[in-house]
VEXVEXLUM-17277 format. One line per field, with one value per residue (C-alpha): residue number from 0; x, y negated, z negated. Coordinates in Angstrom, 2 decimals, padded with zeros to 5 digits. Layout:
BEGIN
lotor NUM; ...
x X; ...
y Y; ...
z Z; ...
***
This chain:
BEGIN
lotor 0; 1; 2; 3; 4; 5; 6; 7; 8; 9; 10; 11; 12; 13; 14; 15; 16; 17; 18; 19; 20; 21; 22; 23; 24; 25; 26; 27; 28; 29; 30; 31; 32; 33; 34; 35; 36; 37; 38; 39; 40; 41; 42; 43; 44; 45; 46; 47; 48; 49; 50; 51; 52; 53; 54; 55; 56; 57; 58; 59; 60; 61; 62; 63; 64; 65; 66; 67; 68; 69; 70; 71; 72; 73; 74; 75; 76; 77; 78; 79; 80; 81; 82; 83; 84; 85; 86; 87; 88; 89; 90; 91; 92; 93; 94; 95; 96; 97; 98; 99; 100; 101; 102; 103; 104; 105; 106; 107; 108; 109; 110; 111; 112; 113; 114; 115; 116; 117; 118; 119; 120; 121; 122; 123; 124; 125; 126; 127; 128; 129; 130; 131; 132; 133; 134; 135; 136; 137; 138; 139; 140; 141; 142; 143; 144; 145; 146; 147; 148; 149; 150; 151; 152; 153; 154; 155; 156; 157; 158; 159; 160; 161; 162; 163; 164; 165; 166; 167; 168; 169; 170; 171; 172; 173; 174; 175; 176; 177; 178; 179; 180; 181; 182; 183; 184; 185; 186; 187; 188; 189; 190; 191; 192; 193; 194; 195; 196; 197; 198; 199; 200; 201; 202; 203; 204; 205; 206; 207; 208; 209; 210; 211; 212; 213; 214; 215; 216; 217; 218; 219; 220; 221; 222; 223; 224; 225; 226; 227; 228; 229; 230; 231; 232; 233; 234; 235; 236; 237; 238; 239; 240; 241; 242; 243; 244; 245; 246; 247; 248; 249; 250; 251; 252; 253; 254; 255; 256; 257; 258; 259; 260; 261; 262; 263; 264; 265; 266; 267; 268; 269; 270; 271; 272; 273; 274; 275; 276; 277; 278; 279; 280; 281; 282; 283; 284; 285; 286; 287; 288; 289; 290; 291; 292; 293; 294; 295; 296; 297; 298; 299; 300; 301; 302; 303; 304; 305; 306; 307; 308; 309; 310; 311; 312; 313; 314; 315; 316; 317; 318; 319; 320; 321; 322; 323; 324; 325; 326; 327; 328; 329; 330; 331; 332; 333; 334; 335; 336; 337; 338; 339; 340; 341; 342; 343; 344; 345; 346; 347; 348; 349; 350; 351; 352; 353; 354; 355; 356; 357; 358; 359; 360; 361; 362; 363; 364; 365; 366; 367; 368; 369; 370; 371
x 054.06; 050.28; 048.05; 047.62; 051.38; 051.73; 054.65; 053.98; 056.09; 057.62; 055.76; 056.35; 058.56; 061.37; 061.63; 060.72; 061.89; 065.30; 065.90; 065.38; 067.63; 070.38; 069.78; 070.22; 073.55; 074.71; 073.68; 074.34; 077.04; 079.10; 079.14; 079.42; 081.82; 080.82; 082.22; 084.13; 085.60; 088.11; 091.81; 092.49; 091.43; 094.68; 097.27; 100.44; 101.92; 100.60; 097.45; 094.37; 090.67; 088.17; 084.83; 082.04; 080.59; 077.59; 079.14; 082.65; 085.42; 087.69; 091.06; 091.74; 095.38; 097.73; 100.53; 102.44; 101.91; 100.02; 098.61; 095.71; 095.04; 092.22; 092.11; 089.77; 090.51; 091.18; 094.49; 095.50; 096.59; 093.39; 091.04; 091.35; 090.55; 093.84; 092.73; 090.29; 090.83; 088.62; 091.56; 095.23; 098.70; 100.00; 103.69; 104.48; 102.97; 099.81; 100.33; 097.72; 097.18; 096.62; 099.87; 101.86; 101.57; 102.52; 101.68; 103.10; 101.13; 100.79; 099.21; 102.21; 102.89; 106.13; 106.38; 104.75; 106.25; 106.68; 105.90; 108.15; 110.64; 111.38; 107.82; 105.92; 105.71; 104.87; 103.98; 100.99; 099.32; 098.89; 095.91; 092.85; 092.61; 089.64; 089.66; 090.21; 090.20; 089.90; 087.69; 088.64; 089.39; 086.63; 087.81; 085.75; 085.85; 084.60; 084.16; 083.22; 084.79; 087.27; 088.25; 085.58; 084.75; 086.79; 085.36; 085.23; 082.81; 080.43; 080.65; 080.23; 079.65; 079.93; 083.75; 083.70; 080.54; 081.90; 085.52; 084.97; 084.20; 087.74; 086.44; 089.88; 091.04; 088.29; 088.74; 086.39; 085.58; 082.64; 081.02; 077.63; 076.60; 072.89; 071.19; 067.84; 065.10; 064.51; 065.49; 068.34; 066.29; 063.79; 066.66; 067.83; 064.28; 063.67; 066.94; 065.92; 062.68; 061.68; 057.91; 057.99; 060.00; 057.13; 055.70; 058.85; 061.56; 060.21; 063.75; 065.07; 062.06; 062.88; 066.19; 065.21; 061.95; 060.72; 059.36; 062.54; 064.70; 066.47; 067.02; 068.88; 067.11; 067.71; 070.94; 071.73; 074.34; 073.05; 070.20; 070.17; 070.15; 070.44; 068.25; 068.70; 068.58; 065.67; 066.46; 068.83; 069.98; 073.57; 074.12; 072.47; 072.26; 069.32; 069.62; 071.03; 073.91; 077.38; 080.18; 082.81; 084.48; 083.01; 084.80; 087.39; 086.60; 082.93; 081.54; 078.77; 076.03; 077.38; 077.57; 073.77; 073.13; 073.03; 073.80; 072.08; 073.17; 072.61; 075.45; 074.40; 074.35; 075.52; 076.76; 074.59; 076.59; 075.43; 077.51; 076.89; 078.82; 081.03; 081.20; 080.50; 078.11; 078.26; 076.16; 077.44; 074.81; 075.67; 072.70; 072.83; 069.51; 066.46; 064.96; 068.10; 070.69; 073.73; 074.44; 077.80; 077.24; 080.34; 080.97; 083.92; 085.39; 088.41; 091.45; 091.29; 087.53; 086.72; 082.93; 081.42; 078.79; 076.12; 076.17; 076.43; 073.52; 071.34; 071.84; 071.62; 068.16; 067.18; 068.57; 066.61; 063.44; 064.20; 065.03; 061.78; 059.66; 061.63; 061.13; 057.42; 057.48; 059.12; 056.50; 053.63; 054.95; 055.09; 051.30; 049.22; 047.13; 050.00; 049.70; 052.01; 050.92; 051.35; 054.28; 053.60; 055.18; 057.70; 058.97; 060.66; 063.97; 062.34; 060.59; 063.95; 065.60; 062.83; 063.22; 066.96; 066.18; 063.81; 066.34; 069.09; 066.75; 065.84; 062.22; 059.56; 058.17; 055.46; 052.02; 049.59; 048.68; 047.74; 050.75; 049.44; 049.69; 053.48; 055.16; 058.49
y -097.55; -097.51; -095.76; -092.82; -092.42; -094.01; -096.33; -099.62; -101.86; -104.98; -108.28; -110.70; -112.98; -110.39; -110.97; -114.68; -116.50; -118.25; -117.99; -114.22; -114.01; -115.73; -113.18; -110.43; -111.91; -112.20; -108.75; -106.69; -108.53; -110.44; -107.78; -104.59; -102.87; -103.87; -102.58; -105.22; -103.40; -100.74; -100.35; -100.08; -103.72; -104.75; -102.17; -104.29; -105.96; -109.53; -108.73; -110.22; -110.90; -113.16; -112.13; -114.42; -112.77; -114.64; -117.94; -117.07; -116.90; -113.93; -113.11; -109.38; -108.71; -105.77; -106.31; -103.14; -099.82; -098.46; -101.61; -103.89; -107.04; -109.57; -113.18; -116.12; -118.36; -121.31; -123.15; -123.64; -127.23; -129.09; -126.30; -126.45; -123.30; -121.87; -119.78; -120.97; -118.23; -115.16; -112.79; -112.76; -112.23; -114.71; -114.01; -112.96; -115.93; -118.00; -121.75; -124.28; -126.71; -129.67; -130.06; -126.97; -124.87; -121.32; -117.89; -114.40; -111.34; -110.49; -113.91; -115.37; -119.07; -119.33; -123.02; -126.20; -129.31; -132.49; -130.90; -131.75; -128.90; -129.60; -129.08; -127.20; -123.40; -121.65; -118.39; -120.12; -120.81; -117.64; -117.15; -115.92; -112.18; -110.10; -106.40; -104.28; -100.51; -098.02; -094.99; -092.83; -095.79; -098.10; -101.24; -102.24; -105.51; -106.37; -110.02; -109.25; -111.35; -109.26; -105.67; -103.82; -100.16; -097.96; -097.60; -093.81; -094.20; -096.24; -093.78; -090.75; -087.47; -089.11; -088.96; -085.15; -084.79; -086.65; -085.47; -082.93; -085.76; -087.17; -090.69; -092.23; -090.45; -091.95; -095.10; -097.86; -097.90; -100.28; -103.05; -104.76; -107.73; -108.27; -111.25; -110.37; -112.62; -110.38; -109.90; -107.42; -105.14; -104.44; -103.17; -100.82; -099.54; -098.98; -097.06; -094.59; -093.22; -091.61; -091.65; -094.48; -092.44; -090.98; -094.46; -096.59; -094.15; -091.58; -090.91; -090.23; -088.12; -085.72; -084.92; -084.47; -083.65; -086.79; -084.62; -082.58; -084.79; -083.17; -086.12; -086.36; -087.75; -091.54; -092.60; -095.96; -096.76; -095.02; -093.14; -090.76; -087.25; -085.34; -084.28; -081.15; -081.06; -079.64; -076.44; -077.15; -080.54; -081.09; -084.80; -088.22; -089.28; -089.61; -086.01; -084.60; -082.93; -083.12; -084.38; -084.49; -081.92; -081.34; -083.23; -080.66; -080.50; -079.55; -076.10; -074.50; -075.90; -079.48; -079.28; -078.98; -082.12; -085.89; -087.62; -090.92; -092.74; -096.30; -097.14; -100.21; -102.93; -103.35; -100.07; -097.84; -094.71; -092.35; -089.24; -087.10; -083.88; -085.67; -089.35; -091.90; -094.85; -097.64; -100.72; -103.42; -105.88; -109.51; -111.47; -115.07; -116.32; -114.91; -114.12; -113.63; -110.84; -110.32; -106.66; -105.39; -102.07; -100.03; -096.70; -094.53; -091.52; -089.24; -090.18; -089.02; -088.94; -090.38; -090.53; -092.95; -094.86; -092.18; -092.78; -096.57; -096.86; -094.56; -096.34; -099.82; -098.81; -097.33; -100.34; -102.83; -100.85; -100.95; -104.65; -105.50; -103.60; -104.93; -108.50; -107.71; -106.51; -109.75; -111.75; -109.74; -109.98; -113.76; -113.83; -115.15; -111.98; -109.60; -107.43; -104.55; -101.26; -097.67; -095.52; -092.01; -089.03; -088.92; -092.42; -091.57; -093.09; -096.43; -096.44; -095.60; -098.54; -100.87; -099.71; -100.42; -103.92; -104.49; -103.11; -105.41; -108.36; -107.51; -107.07; -104.75; -101.79; -102.42; -101.26; -101.79; -103.13; -106.64; -108.95; -110.44; -107.05; -106.84; -107.30; -109.11
z -113.63; -113.68; -116.19; -113.77; -113.40; -109.94; -109.20; -107.46; -105.28; -106.79; -107.04; -104.19; -106.26; -106.21; -102.45; -102.29; -105.42; -105.04; -108.79; -108.78; -105.71; -107.70; -110.45; -107.84; -106.83; -110.43; -111.61; -108.47; -106.49; -109.06; -111.80; -109.79; -107.42; -103.88; -100.61; -098.62; -095.63; -094.59; -095.26; -091.53; -091.15; -092.88; -091.75; -092.14; -095.19; -095.26; -093.27; -094.89; -094.39; -096.14; -097.58; -098.74; -101.85; -103.27; -102.24; -103.44; -100.82; -101.53; -099.95; -099.49; -098.59; -098.14; -100.65; -099.73; -097.98; -101.00; -102.59; -101.70; -103.69; -103.83; -105.02; -105.12; -102.15; -104.44; -104.92; -108.56; -107.85; -106.96; -105.98; -102.21; -100.23; -099.03; -096.03; -093.40; -090.82; -091.32; -090.86; -089.97; -091.36; -093.90; -093.18; -096.73; -098.56; -098.70; -098.38; -099.39; -096.48; -098.82; -100.81; -099.91; -103.04; -102.01; -103.41; -103.00; -101.97; -105.67; -106.30; -108.11; -107.56; -105.57; -104.87; -106.20; -104.55; -106.59; -109.93; -112.91; -113.04; -116.72; -117.95; -115.25; -115.55; -112.30; -114.06; -115.67; -112.30; -110.25; -107.99; -109.85; -109.27; -108.17; -109.00; -105.88; -105.38; -102.53; -102.05; -099.09; -096.83; -098.16; -099.96; -103.00; -104.95; -108.43; -109.45; -113.06; -115.77; -117.72; -116.96; -114.95; -115.32; -112.95; -109.46; -109.85; -112.76; -110.62; -107.71; -109.95; -108.11; -104.69; -104.77; -104.82; -102.73; -099.71; -099.87; -097.02; -094.56; -095.06; -094.50; -094.91; -091.75; -089.58; -087.52; -086.53; -082.83; -082.70; -084.76; -084.48; -086.63; -087.28; -088.93; -090.51; -091.81; -094.82; -098.44; -098.87; -101.15; -098.36; -096.21; -098.96; -099.44; -095.72; -095.41; -098.09; -096.69; -093.41; -093.76; -091.24; -088.71; -086.62; -085.99; -085.94; -084.73; -082.26; -080.94; -084.45; -085.36; -082.52; -084.22; -087.87; -089.64; -091.38; -094.23; -094.49; -096.71; -099.66; -101.99; -105.27; -108.29; -108.38; -110.08; -111.65; -108.98; -105.87; -104.22; -101.30; -099.91; -096.69; -093.78; -091.69; -087.90; -085.97; -083.98; -081.10; -082.44; -083.57; -084.16; -084.20; -080.56; -078.17; -076.97; -080.22; -078.36; -079.86; -077.57; -080.30; -082.49; -085.93; -088.67; -089.78; -093.50; -093.16; -093.87; -091.81; -094.08; -093.96; -090.15; -090.08; -092.15; -091.96; -095.25; -096.09; -099.26; -100.46; -102.83; -104.79; -104.01; -100.40; -098.87; -096.67; -095.83; -093.08; -092.41; -089.35; -088.65; -086.10; -087.11; -089.84; -089.65; -092.24; -092.94; -095.29; -096.54; -097.27; -098.67; -097.39; -098.77; -100.51; -097.09; -094.97; -094.86; -092.66; -091.85; -090.62; -088.82; -087.96; -086.22; -087.28; -085.48; -085.55; -083.47; -079.88; -079.49; -076.07; -076.28; -078.80; -076.84; -077.32; -081.07; -080.75; -078.32; -080.40; -083.69; -082.20; -080.97; -084.34; -086.20; -084.12; -084.75; -088.47; -088.52; -086.73; -089.24; -092.23; -091.05; -090.71; -094.33; -095.45; -093.57; -095.06; -098.61; -098.12; -097.75; -100.65; -100.27; -101.04; -104.14; -105.09; -103.56; -104.76; -103.71; -102.45; -104.27; -101.38; -102.15; -105.43; -104.32; -103.63; -107.00; -108.61; -106.88; -108.00; -111.59; -111.37; -110.10; -113.02; -115.49; -114.29; -114.34; -117.93; -116.86; -118.15; -116.22; -113.65; -114.74; -111.88; -108.48; -109.57; -109.74; -113.01; -114.70; -114.43; -117.78; -117.79
***
């Protein structure tokens, strides 16, 4: 915050420094609930998938109809990774390929060949657990040491706010994976403002007024708000015309909105009146981020390509400009610049980054003036 009250962007090191990137991973991804996928990805008992979270390989498995578990992908014998396939069905147990130690879907050690039966206690060597919980079809993980705060506490008002969309009843119909040469924080920031829409997204700007966002005050765990459609527009496609039924739980006001929320650290949730779009961010390096983009619809909807083609176009426009931001910030000439009064969400996100890094509050445009 400068002496005249203006907020400034972060210094370049928050997007370029490998040490600060590792701090991002520790404070946001290893000590926070993060979204990992959808329950429909593992519909049967024994179905599992792997996720790479800040360099840790995690197994997410369906233990029973109503229970999903998560474990570090590390055998308790000599540390070998147990699963090497990204997804599959384990047939009721996980077996280490090195020496055959086997584990149940609850993580308990079932078999340990060649161990001394008189002295060895299997109950002392279960798989190391990772906290797992579900919000309306979204699977969340928490790698914190000890008992994490409940997921509902991190989500706060969002649980009630988005209940009408009945997200758990929607099904994935399409997935696109993008690989960006940009720091993950720039993607979060770009997602939460539309001042760039007239220049970067002319197709999107025809559907919603770029100055028409109704945003919440920034929260410690998320930022976002909604935008209303321009007259004659009904959904987010190139022509704005709806070819699907409204989601059944929405009232007349919600049918006229698109919700955009960034749920820290890695979940970008976009809710249209007739479908759900999600982006899951996986930072791979200080200047590289993998993005999993998925489209979710009600059962029986035949037309989905209009939404997919529209957002793939918008996404590629975003990714191009975000990579240009990363490249510009890498210049020796870069200095933090002032946010406009319409970029409050971005300033709020930056302050959360500084808080979690244990840094002081930014004071001015010159990088040397930032107190940490």
